[in-house]
N, C-alpha and C positions, 0 to 999 in steps of 0.2 A: 493631486500630485501629477507630475509629468510622466509620460510613458517611459522616457529614458531613465528617469529616477528609479522606477520599479524594475526595469531591466537590469540596471547596474546593481541594485540591491540584491536581486535574486542571483546574479552571476557571482557576486562577492560572497553571499551567504553560503551558497552551495559549492563554491570553488569549481564551477562548471568546466573550466578549461583543463582540469586534471582528469577528466573522465573520457574514456573511449566508449561511446554509447552506440545504440542502434539508431539513434535519432539525433537531431539537432536540439540542444537544450537551451532554453531561454525564450526570447521573443520569436515566435514562429510565423505569426501573421501580424503585420503592422496595422493598427487601427488608429483611433483618435489620439491626439497628442495629450489632451487633458483627461485624466482619469478621476472620476468622482465615485465610482462604485465598481467593485470587483466581485465577480462570481467565481467561487472555487468549487471544483468537483474532482472526482477520481479520473474520469475518462471523457474525452471530447467526442461527442457525437451529436446527431440532430436533436435528440431530446434535451441535452444539456444546453445546446444553443437556443432552443425555444425558451428554456427557463431564463437564460441570460437576456433575451429580448424582452420577456415579460417584466423582468426586474429592472430594465433600462440600464444594464451594466455596460460599462465602457471597456472592460477587460475581463478575460477568462483566464484562470490559472488551473491547470490540471496536471496530474501525474502521467497519464497516458495521453499525449498530444498527437501530433502528426508524425508518423514514423517514416524514415527515409532521410538521408543526410543532404546530399547535393542535388538530387533530382528524384521526383516521385510522380507517378502517373495519376492523373486526375480524371476519373471516370464516374459515371452515375453509380450509385446515388450520392457519393461523396461530392461530386461536382456541384450538385444543388446545395448541399450544406455549406461548402466553401464559398459559393456565390453569395449565399445569404449572409455569411460572416463578413465578407468584404463589403457588401451592399449596406450593412448596418454599421460599418466602420468600427467593429469591435476587435480589439487586440487579443491574440491568443498566445499564452505562455505555456510551454510544456517543460516539466522538470521530471525526468525519468530516473535513471540510476542515482544521480546526486541526491534525490529525495529519499531513496532507500538508505543511502549510506551515511547521511548526516548524523554525527554522534550525539546530537542534542535534540533536534526536532524532526529527525527522519522517521520513516515508517518503522524501522526495526528498533530504533532507540525508544520510540513510544511504546512498542509492544513489550520491550523489556521493562519500561517504567510501570506499565499496568500491573505487572506481577511482582514489582519491587526487586527485580533481579539486578545484579551488579555486572557491568560489562567487563569481561576479562581481556578480550582481544578482538580485532576486526576479523570477519569471516566473509569472504567475497564482498558483497555490499551489505552484509548483515553483521551479526556479532555472535561470538561465543560468550555466554553469560553464566554467572553462578546463581543458583537458587538460594539467595541470601536469607530469605525468610523461611526456608525449609518447608515450603508449601507442598502438599501432596499434589499428584497429577490432577486429581479431581478438583482440588481447590483452584489450581491454575485454570482449568477448563471453566470453572464457575465464574472466575474473575473475567475471563474473556467474554463469556456469555453476557455478563452484566454490562461490560463496556461496549461490546461490538454487536451483540445480537439479543438485546433485552426482550424483543417481541417474538423471537423465534420459539417454535414449539418443538418438543422432543419428538424424534421419529419413533413410532411404535413398530419395532421389528422383532420378529420371532424366528429369525433365520438361524438354522442349526450350525452353520459353518463357524469354526473358531476364528476365521479370518474376517468375519463381518465387523464393521466398525461400530463403536458406540457413539452416542451423540448427546449433545446438550444444545437444544435448539438446532440451528443449522450448522453448528460446529461439530465436525467429525473427529474422533480420536481413537487411537489404539493404545491399550495399556499393557503392553508386553514387557515393559521395563520396570524399573524400581518404583515402588509406591511414592517415594519422595525423591524426585530427580536431584542430581547434584550439578551436572553441567548440561546446559541447554543450548542447542544451536537455533538461532532465530534468523530466518531469511524470508522476507515477505514476498508475496506474489507467486510466480511460477518457479519456486525454489526446490522442488522435490528432487531434482537431479543432483543436488549437492549434498544429499544426506550422508553419503559415504565419506565426504570430506569432513563434515561435522563429526562423524563417528571417529575418524582418525585423529581428531583433536581431543577426543575423550568425552564427547557428548553422549549421554544416555537417553536424551529426549530431543526431539526435533519439532520445531514449530514453523510452519510455512503456509502457503495459500493454495496448494494443489496436491494431487497425489496421482501416481501412475499405477497401472494394473498389477505390476509385479511386486510392488512395495509391501503389501500386507504380509505376504509369505516371508519376505526378507526381514521385516520387523519381528515377526514371530521367531524366526530362526536365530536372530541375533539379539533377542531380548531387549528391544528398543521401544520407547514410547514415541508417539507421533500425534501431533495436533494439526489438522487441516482446517484453518480458519476460513478458507475461501479466499480467492484472489482479491476480490473487491473489498471484503471486510478488512483484510490484512493491510490494505493500502489506503484506507480512509484516514489512518492515524496521522501520517505525515502532512496530509493536506490540511487537516484540522489544526495541527500544531502551527503550520505556516500562517493560517488565518489569524490565530491568536497573536502571533508575533507581528504581523503587518498592522493589526488593529492597535497594538501597543506602540508601534514605531511611527505610524503615519496617521494623519487625519483624513482617512478615507473609509468609506463604508464597505464592509465585506459581508458576503452571505455565502453559506455553503449549501449546495443542493445535493441531497442524497437521492440519486436515481439508482435505487438499490438493484444490485445484480447478485443473485444467489450463488453464482459460480465463483 
């Protein structure tokens, strides 16, 4: 396929022009005109670029690309990474908030699908969803463990504090709310700061990719459940969904490289 075909496909798919983001979405670095192989990952960095070179990829698509809209400083060590990218003539596409918000193949839509939840309404770039299957909180955690963290081991903790998290593999959670959630706020990545907004919409459970120090006590006082999937885990979902769609739509080879980040 041609580079401009992929760029137009992504811009149309994610309605990129409708988002005011922290970065430029779409083709960030122009490489070869003809694309035979695409490498997809969550974040662009030197390790992912090395994988793309080994795979002889012509293009890279990530959720976390280069941040900065009109101008950004290029210093070491990123200067070396960018020099290599340009020298190898590899295109870089970054899709940030539009990949979170897509109602069908976005990060948050995929997180809802994994637990069989029904989307009620948009919430920031995530969704307020209904626990349609009446799953218990533990069942929800177990499903995410199976989908996102199957090789993770449980943390062995004997901490006396009631504010200490529980865990299933690398997934942390607090079960201060109902055993069977009704309304759930889902916001992938660094979405912990929006928990009060989800709560105001009636959410009794919140699923995101990070947590702040003050939140355990807040959750305890307000009787809320909270699942911290980890920023990286929560945002593999949309990238993998995009990979499947590109493979179904175009005759181009796609590979996903999981350079795991436990955070």
